[in-house]
RODO-544958 format. One record per atom (N, C-alpha, C): residue in three letters; z, y, x. Coordinates in steps of 0.02 Angstrom, whole numbers, plus 50000, padded with zeros to 5 digits. Each point is the difference from the previous one (the first is absolute). Last residue first. Example, Ala and Ser with C-alpha at 12.3 -4.5 7.8 and 13.67 -1.06 7.14 Angstrom:
SER503544988850642 SER500035005950042 SER500375005549961 ALA499964971450015 ALA500005005949955 ALA500005006050045 
//
This chain:
SER479745034648649 SER499845003249937 SER499545005950009 LEU501084985350167 LEU499334998249980 LEU499795003449935 ARG501845000950221 ARG499885002749934 ARG499264998849982 VAL502074990450178 VAL499295000549987 VAL499895002549928 TYR502144994750101 TYR499785006950011 TYR499255000949993 ARG501134978649981 ARG500345004549952 ARG499725007150005 ILE499424982550153 ILE499595000249939 ILE500285004949949 ALA501184994250201 ALA499535005650007 ALA499545000749940 TRP501504981650021 TRP500365006149983 TRP499535006150003 MET499164979150068 MET500125000049928 MET500365006449978 LEU499674996650230 LEU499365001349967 LEU500085000249924 GLY501894994250129 GLY499825007050010 GLY499355001949966 ALA500714977550003 ALA500415003949953 ALA499845007550006 ALA498964985450153 ALA499744998949932 ALA500385004149949 LEU500815000150219 LEU499365003649997 LEU499694999449931 SER501934987650045 SER500165007249994 SER499375004249995 GLY499814976750040 GLY500215001449932 GLY500165007349989 THR499484992950218 THR499414999549957 THR500175001649928 ALA501774999050151 ALA499585005850016 ALA499375000049957 LEU501454981549986 LEU500295005949968 LEU499595006250013 ALA499354980150108 ALA499914999449928 ALA500275006049963 LEU500364998850232 LEU499305001149985 LEU499874999749925 VAL502154994650075 VAL499875007150010 VAL499285001749983 ILE500604977650002 ILE500275003349941 ILE499905007550004 PRO499404986950186 PRO499534999049944 PRO500245003349935 ARG501485001050189 ARG499415004150007 ARG499474998849946 LEU502224989050046 LEU499955004849946 LEU499355004050001 GLY499994976650124 GLY500595003949982 GLY499885004649941 ARG497864993850146 ARG500564996149975 ARG500595004649983 LEU497054999950041 LEU500665003250007 LEU500544995749969 GLY497544996550001 GLY500414996450049 GLY500685003150011 THR498065005849846 THR500155004150059 THR500394996250054 ALA499284990449784 ALA499425003650026 ALA500145003550066 VAL501744987949877 VAL499464995550021 VAL499455003750037 ARG501765012649908 ARG500264995650054 ARG499454995450026 MET499535013349813 MET500015004050061 MET500264995950059 GLY500034990149786 GLY499325000850025 GLY499975004050064 VAL502074997949891 VAL499804993450026 VAL499305000550031 ALA500795018949889 ALA500374999050062 ALA499824993350033 LEU499125004949788 LEU499685004150051 LEU500354999250067 LEU500914989649810 LEU499394996650022 LEU499665003950056 GLY501865010349902 GLY500204994050036 GLY499414996150026 LEU499605018649863 LEU500245002150067 LEU500234994050041 SER499354996149777 SER499435002050040 SER500215002050071 TRP501674995549843 TRP499664993850019 TRP499415001650046 LEU501115018149904 LEU500414996950052 LEU499694993550025 VAL498975010649818 VAL499925004150061 VAL500404997050058 ALA500234990149787 ALA499334998850027 ALA499895003850065 VAL501975004049878 VAL500044993450033 VAL499324998450032 GLY500085019449871 GLY500385000950062 GLY500064993450038 GLU499014999649788 GLU499565003450047 GLU500355001050067 LEU501274991349826 LEU499524995050023 LEU499505003150050 GLY501505014449893 GLY500344995950049 GLY499564994550028 THR499205013149823 THR500015004050062 THR500364996250056 LEU500014990349787 LEU499324999950028 LEU499965004050065 VAL502065000149885 VAL499854993250023 VAL499314999750033 LEU500665020149897 LEU500384998950062 LEU499854993050028 TYR499075005649791 TYR499695004050053 TYR500354998950066 LEU500924990049808 LEU499384996750020 LEU499665003750057 GLY501935009849905 GLY500164993750032 GLY499384996550027 PRO499775020649874 PRO500295000750067 PRO500134993450035 ALA498375009949811 ALA500304993350010 ALA500324999850069 ILE499325021249902 ILE499694995249954 ILE500324993250005 VAL500625017550149 VAL500245001449932 VAL499744994849951 MET499314999550224 MET500724998750000 MET500325001549933 PRO497705005050043 PRO500124992849987 PRO500734998250000 SER499385025349937 SER500004995750058 SER500074992749979 PRO498855017949830 PRO500654998650033 PRO499924995350059 ASN498875010250047 ASN500205004349944 ASN499904996349933 HIS499294994150237 HIS500745000249994 HIS500235004849946 ASP497734992650098 ASP500195006949987 ASP500745000949986 PHE498924978650057 PHE499715004950046 PHE500185007349984 LEU500634980149873 LEU500144997850068 LEU499795005450051 TYR499555001349766 TYR500645002850020 TYR500224997750069 ARG498014992049883 ARG499915006450036 ARG500665003150023 GLY500314975149942 GLY499385003649990 GLY499965006450041 PHE501774981649966 PHE500115007250003 PHE499365004149990 ILE500064975349990 ILE500615002449967 ILE500035007649996 ALA498184988350107 ALA500054997449932 ALA500595003049962 LEU499705004950231 LEU499495003349959 LEU500044997849927 LYS501434989450156 LYS500195007049990 LYS499495003749956 ILE499524977850063 ILE500555000249953 ILE500215007249985 LEU498364996650163 LEU499744998249934 LEU500555000249947 VAL500615003450226 VAL499605005649975 VAL499744998649930 VAL501144982750116 VAL500465005349978 VAL499625005949970 ALA498744982450095 ALA500344997749940 ALA500465005449972 ILE498945004350204 ILE499515000049946 ILE500334997849935 LEU501304999250197 LEU499905006849976 LEU499495000349943 ILE500414979250109 ILE500595002249962 ILE499885006949969 SER498344991850144 SER500034995849940 SER500585002149955 LEU499765009950213 LEU499515002649952 LEU500024996049935 VAL501284992250180 VAL500305005949970 VAL499535003149948 PRO499304981650134 PRO500474998049948 PRO500315005949963 VAL498435005850174 VAL499714995649949 VAL500514997849947 SER500215014550210 SER500055002849933 SER499804995249945 ALA499864995850238 ALA500715000449982 ALA500095002549929 TYR497844999350100 TYR500224993749972 TYR500744999849985 ALA499045019750099 ALA499664998449937 ALA500284993749969 ILE500795006650213 ILE500225004749948 ILE499704998249933 VAL499284987550186 VAL500704998649984 VAL500245004549944 GLY497845003850087 GLY500034993949961 GLY500714998349979 THR499695018150145 THR499735001749934 THR500034993949954 ILE500594996950224 ILE500525003649964 ILE499765001949930 ALA498444989650143 ALA500544995449985 ALA500555003449959 ARG498215012950082 ARG499774995649947 ARG500564995249979 PHE500435014650185 PHE499925003749937 PHE499814995349942 GLY501514991650206 GLY499305001449988 GLY499915003249932 ALA502084995550196 ALA499815001649932 ALA499265001649997 ARG502394991850157 ARG499275000249997 ARG499815001449927 GLY502375008850111 GLY499654994449969 GLY499245000750006 GLY501885015750066 GLY499884994550047 GLY499634994049971 LEU500615022449906 LEU500574995550000 LEU499904993950044 LEU498285016049969 LEU500565003750029 LEU500624995650005 ARG498134991549890 ARG499885000250073 ARG500555003950036 ALA500044999049764 ALA500124993350028 ALA499915000150076 THR499475019549878 THR500724999050004 THR500164993350032 ALA497735005149959 ALA500285004550052 ALA500744998950009 VAL498944988049827 VAL499754997850065 VAL500305004250056 THR500455006749779 THR500374993950018 THR499784997450068 VAL498845018349906 VAL500685002050018 VAL500404994050025 LEU497874995549915 LEU499965003750063 LEU500685002150025 ALA499864989949788 ALA499874995150053 ALA499965003550068 ALA500195013249806 ALA500634996650014 ALA499924995050057 LEU498065010549926 LEU500445004950032 LEU500674996850019 PRO498484987049874 PRO499805000850070 PRO500425005050038 VAL500494998149770 VAL500164993850036 VAL499765000350073 GLY499495018449852 GLY500704999450017 GLY500184993850040 LEU497775004949911 LEU500185004450055 LEU500724998950024 LEU499124987449820 LEU499514999250053 LEU500145004450060 GLY501375001549802 GLY500074993650033 GLY499544999250060 LEU499845019649867 LEU500654999750033 LEU500094993550038 ALA498095002749866 ALA499965004050061 ALA500654999850039 SER499994989449791 SER499564996450047 SER499945003850066 GLY501185010549825 GLY500374994450029 GLY499584996050049 GLY498995017849880 GLY500495002450048 GLY500384994450034 VAL498484993849831 VAL499655003550054 VAL500495002250054 ILE500924988549812 ILE499454996150028 ILE499695003450061 VAL501755011149882 VAL500254993850028 VAL499444996150034 ALA499455019849885 ALA500405001550059 ALA500244993750035 GLY498834998249794 GLY499565002250054 GLY500385001350064 GLY501254994549808 GLY499594994350021 GLY499545001950058 LEU501275016949899 LEU500424995650039 LEU499604994150027 GLY498945015049853 GLY500115003050065 GLY500434995650045 PRO499674992849778 PRO499365000250036 PRO500075002950071 PHE501994999349858 PHE499774993750028 PHE499325000350034 GLY501265023549980 GLY500064993949963 GLY499694994050034 LYS500005022450101 LYS499675000049935 LYS500004993149966 LEU501055008350213 LEU499404995950005 LEU499654999049932 ALA502055012450025 ALA499545003050049 ALA499344996350003 PRO501784991449862 PRO499725006349974 PRO499495003250047 GLY501104979850077 GLY499594999149941 GLY499705006549973 LEU501574994850192 LEU499355003250009 LEU499544999449939 ASN502464993950093 ASN499855003349936 ASN499335003750002 HIS501154985950173 HIS499935007250009 HIS499775003649937 TYR500304976050014 TYR500635002950022 TYR499975007650006 SER498014987849935 SER500554998749954 SER500635003750020 ALA498105000850139 ALA499855003649938 ALA500574999249950 ALA500114987750201 ALA500125007150012 ALA499885004149937 THR499494977049994 THR500735001050005 THR500165007450009 PHE497734993950001 PHE500294999049933 PHE500755001550001 ALA498865000250205 ALA499815005849959 ALA500304999549930 ALA500294981850148 ALA500395005850023 ALA499855006249958 GLY498744980549960 GLY500704999049980 GLY500445005950019 MET497785000050073 MET500025001049928 MET500714999149973 GLY499604995350228 GLY499945007149986 GLY500045001649926 MET500004977450067 MET500625003350022 MET499985007549985 LEU498054987549960 LEU500524998549950 LEU500665003250019 VAL498235002150154 VAL499855003749939 VAL500544998849947 CYS500144987650198 CYS500155007150013 CYS499875004249938 LEU499414977349992 LEU500725000849998 LEU500215007250014 LEU497714994450020 LEU500224999349930 LEU500755001249994 VAL499114999250216 VAL499785006249966 VAL500234999849927 VAL500394980750128 VAL500435005550021 VAL499825006549964 TYR498944977149989 TYR500365003149944 TYR500465005850020 ASN499254983950199 ASN499745000149932 ASN500485003549951 LYS499555000050262 LYS500605001449960 LYS499795000849926 ARG498914986350214 ARG499845004649946 ARG500625000949957 ARG500294986950187 ARG499455004250024 ARG499835005449948 SER502494988750031 SER499374999549964 SER499475004750028 LEU502394997650067 LEU499504996350038 LEU499324999849966 VAL501905010649896 VAL499885003450064 VAL499434996650039 VAL500734990049798 VAL499695006649986 VAL499815003450066 ARG501224980150013 ARG499304998749980 ARG499645006549986 LYS502285001650044 LYS499654998050062 LYS499264998549985 PHE501435004349821 PHE499825006250034 PHE499654998450067 THR500854981949880 THR499425002949966 THR499795006550032 ARG501934988850080 ARG499414995950014 ARG499375003149969 ALA502085010349954 ALA499835000650071 ALA499364996250016 PRO500914998949772 PRO499725006550022 PRO499785000250073 SER500304981649806 SER500124999850072 SER499715006350032 GLU500144997849758 GLU500294993750021 GLU500184999850074 ILE498935019349899 ILE500624998749964 ILE500364993950029 ILE497915005450085 ILE500465005450019 ILE500664999349964 GLY498244985149947 GLY500284998650066 GLY500495005350022 TRP498755002949801 TRP500524995049991 TRP500344998450067 ALA498195014750008 ALA500545003049961 ALA500574995149990 THR498054992250103 THR500385004450046 THR500585003249963 ALA498504986949876 ALA500384995750046 ALA500435004250047 PHE498565011549855 PHE500554996949963 PHE500414995350044 LEU498105011550096 LEU500495004749973 LEU500594996449968 ASP498574991250209 ASP499964999249927 ASP500565004149969 LEU498675002850248 LEU500624999249962 LEU499844999249926 ALA498654994750254 ALA500055004049939 ALA500654998449965 GLU499534991950226 GLU499375003249982 GLU500075004749941 VAL501774993550197 VAL499894998449930 VAL499395003749977 LYS500474991850259 LYS500025005549952 LYS499934997349930 ALA500994983550187 ALA499385003049975 ALA500155006249957 GLN501374989150224 GLN499954999649927 GLN499385003849977 LEU500404994350235 LEU500664999049971 LEU499974999049924 PHE498354997550242 PHE500035001449928 PHE500704998549973 SER499645007350261 SER499884994349956 SER500085002149927 LYS500315013050213 LYS499475001449952 LYS499824994049956 CYS501795004150175 CYS499444995650016 CYS499405000749953 LYS501975015049986 LYS499984997750070 LYS499374996050016 ALA500555008949781 ALA499945005750045 ALA499944997850073 CYS499154986049778 CYS500575000650047 CYS499885005850048 THR498965000649751 THR499904996350062 THR500585001350047 LEU500125008849785 LEU499494995049986 LEU499844995750061 ALA502305014849908 ALA499494999050051 ALA499524994549980 LEU502045008249885 LEU499355002049975 LEU499444999050050 ASP502334995450046 ASP499854996249939 ASP499305001549974 SER500515003350263 SER500175003149936 SER499804995549942 ASN500494987850231 ASN499545005149975 ASN500265002849934 ALA500684983850238 ALA500205002649935 ALA499545005849981 ALA499414977850163 ALA500205007149998 ALA500185002149929 GLY499144977950088 GLY500705000949982 GLY500245007249996 CYS497754988650042 CYS500385002450058 CYS500735001149985 VAL498544989949833 VAL499674998550063 VAL500445001850060 ARG500555004249767 ARG500024992750012 ARG499684998050066 CYS501315023649923 CYS499344997250015 CYS500064992650016 GLU501665014349839 GLU499954997250067 GLU499324996850010 ILE501015020749838 ILE499594994050002 ILE499954997650072 MET501935015749848 MET499544999250056 MET499614993549995 
//
């Protein structure tokens, strides 16, 4: 809570003016720097998510949504053995870039809408732009890990990462398990950051921000699973 220096009233951490006397409490953040914000989310998540929520322009959110969608499409293509259906690397590249971009640009706003509705049912405040920014920026450190893992997997397994004939578990089982484990750690990290961001953006306490984060993650997992049933051949 923020205590007004004029009248002493308690206000929300995200309030710009006092609810009682309308005195100035804190300024909006004009813009966000991608790299400074990414480092801040690692170093001080709650403080950095507050800057994201208070920012007038949610810089780089569209870019982050596109990258999230492309990462989800790549992962789904790998785990669902979509290489043959997508006609090898050219088809995979097109599906990941085009399909992944569409998935991110549609999926993140959809997740934000669901989160806003759920947060209000749980008694929290929630703005669509703020929640969208939180979801996007919660992915920044995780995207860095996933990009590194993807490049290593491609270098080692090549096309067999997508058609499993033979499976990567046959080619190099130990290394594949380690890399897949790193992806799992990245996902858990993302969910943890998301819970912190939801706490800041909605004002909810206790287990409710975790519930919101899990609901958002479940929706993302559902979209990735649905890719399995898309036939592009």
